[in-house]
N, C-alpha and C positions, 0 to 999 in steps of 0.2 A: 448238565446232560448227567450222567455217574458214568469214571474210569473207572475200574477198576477198585469198586465202591467210593469214591470220592467222588460231591460234587463238583463243578470244573462247570469256567464259568456264568455268563447270564444265559436266561430260559429265555430260546430262541425256538420262534412256531418249523422255522423251514431248519432240515437234521443232514436231509442229501436232497444236491437239485438230479436231474435226467440227463440227456446231452445237450436239451431241446431247453436246459432251466427250469425243466416244469419236475411240482414239490413229489415228494420223494416219500410213503411214509409209512415209517421201521414198522420188522417186524413182532411182532411181539412174543415176548421169551420162554411162561413159561403154561405148561401145553399138559396140566395135570386132567386127566375128570372129574369129578364125581359121581359114582355108580349106584346103584340100589345095593348091586355088592361088595360092596369095591373093587372090584379088576377093576384090567384099563382101559383107558379107552381106547379112546382110537388115534391121539397122541399117548406121551410122557407113562408115566408109571400107575401104580393101582394104588390100595391106601390111603381111597377118600374114598370111602361110604358113604352115604346116602342119613342123614344120622339128626332127629330135631337138634336145636341152638348148638350143631358143632360148625356153621357157616356166617361167615361175615363180607359183605361186601363192601366195598369204600366210592364212591360215584361224585361222579361233579355230575350237575343237575346244567350245563351249559353242554357241559357234550355228545353228542347222541349215542353212539357210545355207546357208553354209563347208561344212557336212558332207554334201549336196546332190553338191558338186564333190568332196570325197573321196571319196565311195565312186564314182564316174561312175570316172574317172581308175582306181579297183584294181579294177573289175569288170574297164574295154578295156583292162587291165595298161598302161595308159599311168606307172609309176613310171620308167621310167627315162628317161622322155621327156620328162615338167616334174616338178622339181622341187621341192619346197615349205617354208615356215616355218611354223612354229606361235608365234601371237602369244600369254600370258601368259594364262585366265580372265578373270586382276581388273581390273574393270573403275575406269582407274582416271582423275582429272579434267581428266587429256587423254586418255582413251580409251583406246582400246584400243595392247598395250604392248611392246615385246619384251622380255627375258627369264631366267630361272632357275627360273620353278618347270616342279620336276617335268613335263616333256617344253613345255616351250614352247621356244623357240628364240631365242638371236640370230638380226641383220638379217646374219648376212654379206655377204649380196648388197648393199643399198646400206646399208649403215650405221648405220640410221633406231636413238633411241629407243623413236620413237609413229608407231603406221600415218600419220598425219596426213601424219606429217615425205615417205611417198611418198605420197603426194596431193598437193603443191607440187609434190613433184619431175615427175609429169608435169604440172600446170595447175598453177604460180605465185598465177593469179588464185582457183586453185581458190573455189565456194562448195557447200560442203552439209558433209554429216555424214561419216566418214572410216571408214566400214564394209567391213568380211570378205562375199564373198571376192573379193579383185582377183585375176585371173590380168596376168602381167602383162610384159615383150618385155626381155628382155635386148641385144637385140640395138640397139633401135630407141632404150629406154633410159625408156619410156613405159604410161601404163595401155594394156588389151586394152580390157577388160568389169570391172562391177562388181555384175555382175545375175546370180546365182548358177545358174535356170535356166534365162539365155542359153549358160550357161556347162556348165554338165549336158547340153546340148545339144552342143555347141562337143563333149567331151567322146567323145563319141555316136558323132559322123561328121567332125567337122570336122580330123581326121588323118589320116585313112586309112588308110596302109597301117601306116602307124609305131603303130595300136594294133589289138586284138587284133576279130574283129568276128563272132567263135559270138555275138556278142547283138549281137539289136539292142535300144535301150534308148525310140528311136520307130518302130516299123514303120510305113512305109505304108497294111500294112491294120486300122491301128488308131490311127493318128491324130485322128479326132473320139472315137471313146472316149476316150483321155486328155485330148486338149483338154475337153470335157468335165467329166473328172472331176476336175479341174485346178480347175476353175472355179467348179465344187458346190464341192473339199475348202476351197482357198486359202484365201478370203475365212471361210468356220466354222469353219479349227478350225487350220491352218496356223497362218495372220492371228487367231485368231476366238482364240488361250490369250493372246496380243498386247492383241488389245484387251481383254480380260477384265483382262488385268494393270495392264494400264499407262487404265486404261478413267481418267476424271477424273469424272464424277457415278453413283448409281447407276442413273439410267433405261444407261446408255451398255455399264456391267457386266454388268445381267440382260439386256442383249440380248444380250450377248457372250456368258452362259454360256451362255444357252438356247439355240445356233447350236453352238457347243463340243459339248454333248451328245449333240441333232439330229442330227449332224453324224454322234459314237459311237455309237449306238444304229445308224447307219440305214447302218455301214459294218460294222455286228460280222454286221447280220443280215445286208447281203451278204458277208461271207468265212461266216457259217457255212453254205453252202449248198457247200462242200466244199472252196472251188476251192484256188484252189496261192495269185492272184493279183487282184487289182486286176480284169483284162480276162481272166483263165483259170490256166491253166496257161506264162502268158508274164511272166517282169517286163518291166516299162519302169517309162521316168520316172516315171509315179505314182505309181509301186511307190517310188521313195528317198522323194520331195516327201511319199509323205504315214508312209516311218513314217521321218524324220527328229521324227518332232515325237512321236508313240507311245511310240517310246525316251525323250522328256525327261521324259516328264506324269507323272510318278511321283514324280519326283524332285525336282521342279517347277514344272510347271504345279500339280500334281494343292495340292499346299496352297503355296509363293509366289505362286501368282499365282487364287490363290482359287479354278481351276477342283474344287473337291471335292465336286460330285452324289455324283461315285463315281470308279473307280482301273482306271485301263488292265485292270488283277490282275484287275478282278468283269466285264475282260469274254473271255471265255475264245475264243474264232476269233482275235477281236484277238492279243489279249495270242500266240493258238497264229502268228498272220499274223509281227507283230515278231519275231516267236525264230527262223521258219526266213529271209527276210533277215540278221539278225542272223550267223546259219550259213553265212549265203556264201564264200566266198573273202575274203580279204579287209573284206571290213562291218565285223567286229569293228575288224581294227586301230582304224578309225576312232572308237568310239565309245571314250567318255570318260569316270564315271562322277565324279572327281573331280573334272577342271574344269566338266564340267555345273555343279554345286555351289555348287565355291567363286566362279564366274564368274553366276549370278544371282546365287545370297543379297550378291554385292559393291553389287549395287544399292544402295542406299543410299536411296532414295526410292523402296526397297518393301521397307529390312530395314538403317536408317539404324542398329543397333549392330555388323550385318558378322556375328553368328552363324551360319556356318555349320548345316544339324543332324546329325547321328549316324546318323537312319533317313532312307531307309525303307526294311527290307531286301530286297532285289531279284538273292538270289539265282542270276539269267540272269546278270545280266552286272559281268559280275568287272569291275576298273578293270584299264585296259590307257589303255600309254605309248606312244604315237608322237608324234616326232619326226625329221626326215628336211630333208638335209640336199639 
């Protein structure tokens, strides 16, 4: 991680643990918002007005949090408004790196080799982990936000008429339900798989494991009533947040993260739901199973010999390479 702007030690997936040995995720450090008029959003300061070509998104295709923002960008038709750079999937001792892995990019915008250089460009004294996604302001040369949930909401409403408005991922009438779904699914499933994979005690692992499969069982029952999406017939941000973990489950979390009671393929309703979202225009382009497998299996703490498994067979998830500048 960075300490006062200096890179320290090699990359480690677990930065902090709780009293039970459970994985604790870092809080995002940049919390400004892009808004239609440039006024301040719910957090941070103002000055980030929605303008075409002004903003750039740094992402990793292995990362579910970054993929939330890529999907939001696609569904809202912001490809020509927000440019993108994809880091390599293999995690190095210096964190995320730009380069030539198929589907990855060099950093043509800022000329960085490692993502942590983008953080110190924004704040030379930054302390914390250099995570994706990053929403970057080309005009002022600084970071707007590195919290995926907030960037996704910016994609939905922060760009006004620059975005497609035929889809609303956070409609007023469903906000209470969306917030309730997010509040339950995130700790038990989205972060639950990480809590299982990065647990440092048996007790912490078993607690996370139970949460993951309780949530999967609950969601399978919810989706078995014939609804298209979590809230009925309308796709919302809650669906995107769930999808990015579901689509990685059999390829990474089931094996490497020891979430191996059942596969996603064993849940008929959830599997159909995942494929329904995958088939939405542009979504498949945000999913790269080669990046997901090479990225997760490059974590030395979990896979010391760095062997990437050939399987599993995922016929519905054709490899797709995404590289956009």
